[in-house]
Every structure is written in structure tokens, then in C-alpha cells.
C-alpha positions in Angstrom: 27.9 6.6 -19.2 26.0 6.7 -22.5 23.4 4.2 -21.2 22.8 6.4 -18.1 22.6 9.6 -20.1 20.2 8.0 -22.6 18.1 6.8 -19.6 17.8 10.3 -18.2 16.8 11.7 -21.6 14.1 9.0 -22.1 12.9 9.6 -18.5 12.0 13.2 -19.4 9.5 11.8 -21.9 7.4 10.8 -18.8 8.3 13.5 -16.3 7.6 16.4 -18.7 4.4 15.1 -20.4 2.5 18.0 -22.0 -1.2 18.1 -22.2 -0.9 17.7 -25.9 1.1 14.5 -25.6 -1.3 13.1 -23.0 -4.2 13.8 -25.3 -2.4 12.0 -28.1 -1.7 9.0 -25.9 -5.3 8.8 -24.7 -6.7 9.1 -28.2 -4.3 6.4 -29.4 -5.6 4.1 -26.7 -9.2 4.8 -27.7 -8.4 4.0 -31.3 -7.1 0.5 -30.5 -8.7 -2.9 -30.8 -8.1 -5.9 -28.6 -5.2 -7.9 -30.1 -6.2 -11.1 -31.9 -4.8 -14.5 -30.5 -1.1 -14.6 -31.4 -1.0 -10.9 -32.2 1.5 -8.8 -30.4 0.2 -6.0 -28.2 0.9 -2.4 -28.8 3.8 -1.1 -26.7 2.6 0.7 -23.5 2.6 4.4 -24.0 3.7 6.9 -21.3 0.2 7.6 -20.0 -0.5 3.8 -19.6 2.8 3.3 -17.7 2.2 6.3 -15.4 -1.3 5.0 -14.6 0.3 1.5 -13.9 2.7 3.2 -11.4 -0.3 4.7 -9.6 -1.8 1.3 -9.1 0.9 0.3 -6.6 -1.0 2.2 -3.9 -4.1 0.0 -4.6 -2.7 -3.4 -5.7 0.1 -5.7 -4.9 1.0 -7.0 -8.4 2.9 -10.0 -6.9 -0.5 -11.5 -5.9 -2.1 -11.7 -9.3 -1.1 -13.3 -12.6 -1.7 -16.4 -14.6 -4.5 -18.5 -13.1 -5.8 -16.0 -10.5 -5.7 -12.8 -12.6 -9.5 -13.0 -12.7 -9.5 -12.4 -8.9 -7.6 -9.1 -9.2 -9.4 -6.0 -8.0 -11.9 -4.4 -10.3 -9.6 -1.5 -11.2 -7.3 -4.0 -13.0 -10.2 -5.2 -15.1 -11.4 -1.7 -15.8 -8.0 -0.4 -16.9 -7.4 -3.6 -19.0 -10.7 -2.8 -20.8 -9.7 0.8 -21.4 -6.1 -0.1 -22.5 -7.5 -2.9 -24.8 -5.1 -5.4 -23.1 -5.4 -8.6 -21.1 -5.4 -7.9 -17.3 -2.2 -9.8 -16.8 -0.3 -7.4 -18.9 -1.0 -4.6 -16.4 0.4 -6.6 -13.4 3.3 -7.6 -15.6 4.1 -4.0 -16.4 4.0 -3.2 -12.7 6.5 -5.9 -12.0 8.8 -4.4 -14.6 8.4 -1.0 -13.0 9.4 -2.0 -9.5 12.4 -3.9 -10.8 11.1 -7.4 -9.8 12.0 -8.7 -13.3 15.8 -8.4 -13.6 15.8 -8.6 -17.4 13.3 -5.8 -17.9 14.0 -2.4 -19.3 16.2 -0.2 -17.1 14.1 2.8 -17.9 11.0 1.5 -16.0 12.7 1.0 -12.6 14.5 4.3 -13.2 11.0 5.9 -13.6 9.6 4.1 -10.5 12.5 5.2 -8.3 12.3 8.8 -9.5 8.6 9.0 -8.9 9.0 7.4 -5.5 11.6 10.0 -4.7 9.3 12.8 -5.8 5.7 11.9 -4.8 4.4 15.4 -5.5 5.6 15.1 -9.1 3.5 11.9 -9.6 0.5 13.5 -8.0 0.8 16.4 -10.6 1.1 14.0 -13.5 -1.8 11.9 -12.4 -4.1 14.9 -12.0 -3.0 16.2 -15.4 -3.8 12.8 -17.1 -7.3 12.7 -15.4 -8.0 16.4 -16.4 -7.1 15.8 -20.1 -9.2 12.6 -20.0 -12.2 14.4 -18.7 -11.7 17.2 -21.3 -12.0 14.7 -24.1 -15.0 13.0 -22.6 -13.3 10.0 -21.1 -15.5 9.6 -18.0 -15.1 8.0 -14.6 -16.7 4.7 -15.8 -13.9 4.3 -18.4 -10.9 5.8 -16.6 -11.7 6.0 -12.8 -10.0 8.3 -10.4 -8.7 5.2 -8.6 -6.4 7.2 -6.3 -9.4 9.4 -5.2 -7.2 12.6 -5.4 -8.4 14.3 -8.6 -9.5 17.8 -7.7 -8.3 17.4 -4.1 -5.2 18.6 -2.2 -2.6 15.9 -1.9 -2.3 14.0 1.3 0.9 14.3 3.3 1.2 10.5 3.6 -0.6 8.2 1.2 0.8 4.9 2.3 -0.8 3.1 5.3 0.8 1.8 8.4 4.1 3.7 8.1 4.0 4.6 11.8 5.3 1.0 12.6 8.4 1.4 10.4 11.7 3.0 11.4 11.5 6.8 10.9 14.9 6.8 9.3 15.2 5.5 5.8 18.8 4.4 6.5 17.6 2.3 9.4 14.8 0.8 7.3 17.3 -0.3 4.7 19.6 -2.0 7.2 17.3 -5.0 7.3 18.9 -8.1 5.9 16.1 -8.5 3.3 16.5 -4.9 2.2 20.2 -5.3 1.9 19.8 -8.3 -0.4 17.3 -6.4 -2.6 19.6 -3.3 -2.8 22.4 -5.5 -4.1 20.2 -7.2 -6.6 18.7 -4.0 -8.0 22.1 -2.3 -8.2 23.5 -5.2 -10.2 20.5 -5.5 -12.5 19.8 -1.8 -13.3 22.7 0.4 -12.1 20.4 3.3 -11.1 22.9 4.9 -8.7 22.9 4.7 -4.9 20.2 7.2 -4.2 17.6 5.9 -6.6 18.4 2.3 -5.9 17.8 3.0 -2.2 14.6 4.8 -3.0 13.3 2.0 -5.1 14.0 -0.6 -2.4 12.6 1.6 0.4 9.4 2.2 -1.6 9.0 -1.6 -2.0 9.5 -2.2 1.7 7.0 0.6 2.6 4.5 -0.9 0.1 4.6 -4.3 1.8 3.6 -2.6 5.1 0.9 -0.6 3.2 -0.6 -3.9 1.8 -0.5 -5.5 5.2 -2.3 -2.6 6.8 -4.9 -2.5 4.1 -5.5 -6.3 4.5 -5.8 -6.0 8.2 -8.3 -3.1 8.0 -10.4 -5.1 5.5 -10.2 -8.3 7.6 -11.4 -6.4 10.7 -14.3 -4.8 8.8 -12.7 -1.3 9.0 -13.7 -1.3 12.7 -11.9 -1.0 16.0 -11.9 -4.5 17.3 -11.9 -3.1 20.9 -14.7 -0.7 20.9 -16.5 -0.9 17.5 -15.5 2.6 16.3 -16.0 2.5 12.5 -15.3 5.8 10.6 -16.1 4.2 7.2 -17.0 7.4 5.5 -13.6 9.0 6.5 -11.2 6.2 5.6 -10.9 7.2 2.0 -9.7 10.6 3.0 -6.7 9.3 5.0 -8.2 10.4 8.3 -5.9 8.3 10.4 -8.8 7.6 12.8 -8.4 3.8 12.4 -5.0 2.1 12.5 -3.8 -1.5 11.8 -0.8 -2.7 13.7 1.1 -5.9 14.3 0.4 -7.9 17.4 4.0 -9.1 17.5 5.7 -5.8 16.6 7.1 -5.3 13.1 10.6 -4.6 14.4 11.0 -8.1 15.9 8.9 -10.1 13.5 10.5 -12.1 10.7 9.7 -11.7 7.0 6.7 -14.0 7.1 5.3 -12.6 10.3 5.4 -9.1 9.0 2.9 -10.0 6.2 0.8 -12.5 8.1 -2.8 -11.2 8.3 -3.3 -13.1 11.5 -0.6 -10.9 13.1 -2.6 -7.7 12.9 -5.5 -5.9 14.6 -7.4 -2.8 13.6 -8.1 -0.2 16.3 -8.9 3.4 16.9 -5.8 5.5 17.9 -6.5 5.3 21.7 -7.0 1.6 21.9 -4.2 1.0 19.4 -1.8 2.9 21.7 -3.1 1.0 24.8 -2.6 -2.4 23.1 0.8 -1.3 21.7 2.0 -0.2 25.2 0.6 -3.2 27.0 -2.3 -1.7 28.9 -4.6 -4.0 26.9 -4.1 -7.6 25.7 -6.2 -10.4 24.2 -6.7 -13.8 25.6 -6.8 -17.1 23.7 -10.6 -17.0 23.7 -10.3 -13.5 22.1 -11.5 -11.9 25.4 -10.0 -8.4 26.1 -7.8 -8.1 29.1 -6.9 -5.0 31.1 -3.6 -4.5 32.8 -3.9 -4.0 36.6 -2.5 -0.5 36.3 -5.2 0.4 33.7 -7.9 -1.1 36.0 -6.6 1.1 38.8 -6.8 4.1 36.5 -10.4 3.2 35.6 -11.4 3.2 39.3 -9.5 6.4 40.1 -9.6 8.7 37.0 -13.1 9.9 36.0 -12.0 10.5 32.4 -10.7 7.0 31.8 -13.8 5.0 32.6 -15.8 5.9 29.5 -13.0 4.7 27.1 -11.7 1.7 28.9 -14.8 0.4 30.7 -18.0 1.7 29.3 -17.0 1.5 25.6 -14.6 -1.4 25.7 -16.0 -4.7 24.4 -15.6 -7.8 26.5 -14.2 -9.6 23.4 -12.8 -8.7 20.0 -15.3 -7.3 17.6 -14.6 -9.1 14.3 -16.8 -9.9 11.2 -17.9 -13.5 11.0 -15.8 -14.0 7.9 -12.7 -12.6 9.4 -9.5 -14.6 9.9 -8.9 -14.7 13.7 -5.6 -13.5 15.1 -3.2 -16.4 15.6 -2.9 -17.6 19.2 0.9 -17.6 19.1 1.0 -13.9 18.3 -1.5 -13.2 21.2 0.6 -15.3 23.6 3.8 -13.4 22.5 2.0 -10.1 23.2 0.8 -11.2 26.6 4.2 -12.6 27.6 6.4 -9.8 26.3 4.3 -6.6 26.0 1.3 -6.9 28.3 2.1 -5.1 31.6 0.7 -8.1 33.6 2.5 -10.6 31.4 
């Protein structure tokens, strides 16, 4: 009981950060020097840890560390320079936060779960940190607004691709992998049922977010069926471009759910048509129309522009893109395509 009470008390250090404390934390960072070889780093202060939490929306920390840390996105390198730390220390801190390291501090997974449970609270803290930073002349080049929300109204849904997941959190957590992670986190950190479930749910949702982000990038942020490319709007969470699994998430295994070759980017209309089997893709990456759609094109004046005039004969993909895997396309034609 004492451990849990102490954890809650320490948690308030982060959740109730005053502008004065933020200022002190930021000035302490600016006063640092990079540690010499063999010298221990300064402990992360609350501002640094809260900024690391915000990085989950941008970066999958499980992908970077050790030999490939130099390939991490630029924001990791920028924050490492600002924090006066090696880049790997930032991804390591993120792994402590999401409970991936069972021997880490209990406080950090407790913070992660609490913030995941109250996204509006984190948005407020993030904006406060950025505002104080700008007030003391820490500019965008030193501490970027990497969530692109400073001075803007918060978006209702920040994570990508959640439309493919079960609407019910309870249903989402019934997955075998989620059940195993629930048990592991509970044994390691004893956060209580609600926060344990929130931590694991957030990790599952982030996996889908990373998959969606990867697919959009692989497809050049363009609808592969018609070439619609709302690049200027994507950062604003417009929802005008979606990335979905070819073999649906619900029946894919763990590896298939994260396989880049199991995804296509599309505008909402063509995404829905593919998802419901009115469109399919052949093994030569040619686009197929179901016979019922072809009939509608011939009979319905309003259908022709979107499924005949604008529809490409084959997938529109960048030259550098990884092509969709044939076995996923075959599954879609066999099990979802209306002429399968």
C-alpha cells in the first residue's frame, strides 16, 4: 500500500507541473554539458520525461537502439542535442515509460498509463512546456513542436488507423497477445486493473498507428487507386487519406498486422470500395472492378467519374515502394472481392 501511495504522490510531480518548475527544468537542461566518456548522465527531469512520452506518437522506440540509433528520425537527434544526451538514452527512456523493461521504475509506466487515460491532460502539459520554452527564448530549432499542436485546438483522435480496430476497448484486450501483456505488466508493476488495461491498450493502438504511418509513407501519401494526394492537409489529421490492411486486421496474425506489404493507402471512397470487395488488385497490380460495380458504372451517372474516369488501371505507387505481397492480394480476391 505504501508503494502505491508513494507512486501516486510522485506522479503529481509530473501532472501538476507549474510554469516555474518547467522553467527551472528547462534552464537546468540548458546549463548541462554532454557527459564525458564513462561519466554518468544526469537523471531525466520531469520536462524531459514528458517530452519523451509525446514522442510515442512519432516514433516506435522498439525499432531504434544500439547499432541503428543513427537511423532514428531527426527529432530524436534534435532532442538528444537539446537534452545533452546520447540519442539512445531517449529511446531507452521511452521503453521504460511503456513498461517494456520489467525492471524499470514503476513510476514511469504509471505515468504512461495515466497520460494515456487522460490525453487532454498531456496535451495541456505539452503546450505549457512549449509556451515556457518560447518565453525563455528556446526556439523551434532547439525544441521543435514535434506534435504540431502548439497554439492549435487538440484533435479528437491523434492516432492513425484506429478505424480498423474494435470499437470496444474490452474487445481489443481479448486478443491473446494483449492478454499475455496484461499479465506481464500486472506482475511487473501492479498498476491496478484500469491503468494496466490502459497501458496495454495504448501499446496495441500505437502498433496500429505505426503500421498506418508506414503504409502512408510507403504509398507516397497518395491514394493508390486514383492518385488523390492531400499532402498539405495530412499534418492536420484531415482523415482524407486512409491506410488499411489488405487482409483485414481482425483475421491477421501478429506478424501480418505489422507487415508493410499488407497495407494500401487510399482516399475514403476507394478505401471503402476495396474494404467491401467492390475493388480488388490482381497479381500484376492491376485494379479489378466487381461485376456489380461495373453495372453501377454503366447505370448510375454519379458513379462513373469516381470508378471509371478517375480510377487508375493499376496501383499508383512510388518507384521505391515495397509492393503489396501477392498472398495478401490473393486472400482479398478469394475472401472479400465480390467476384472472388
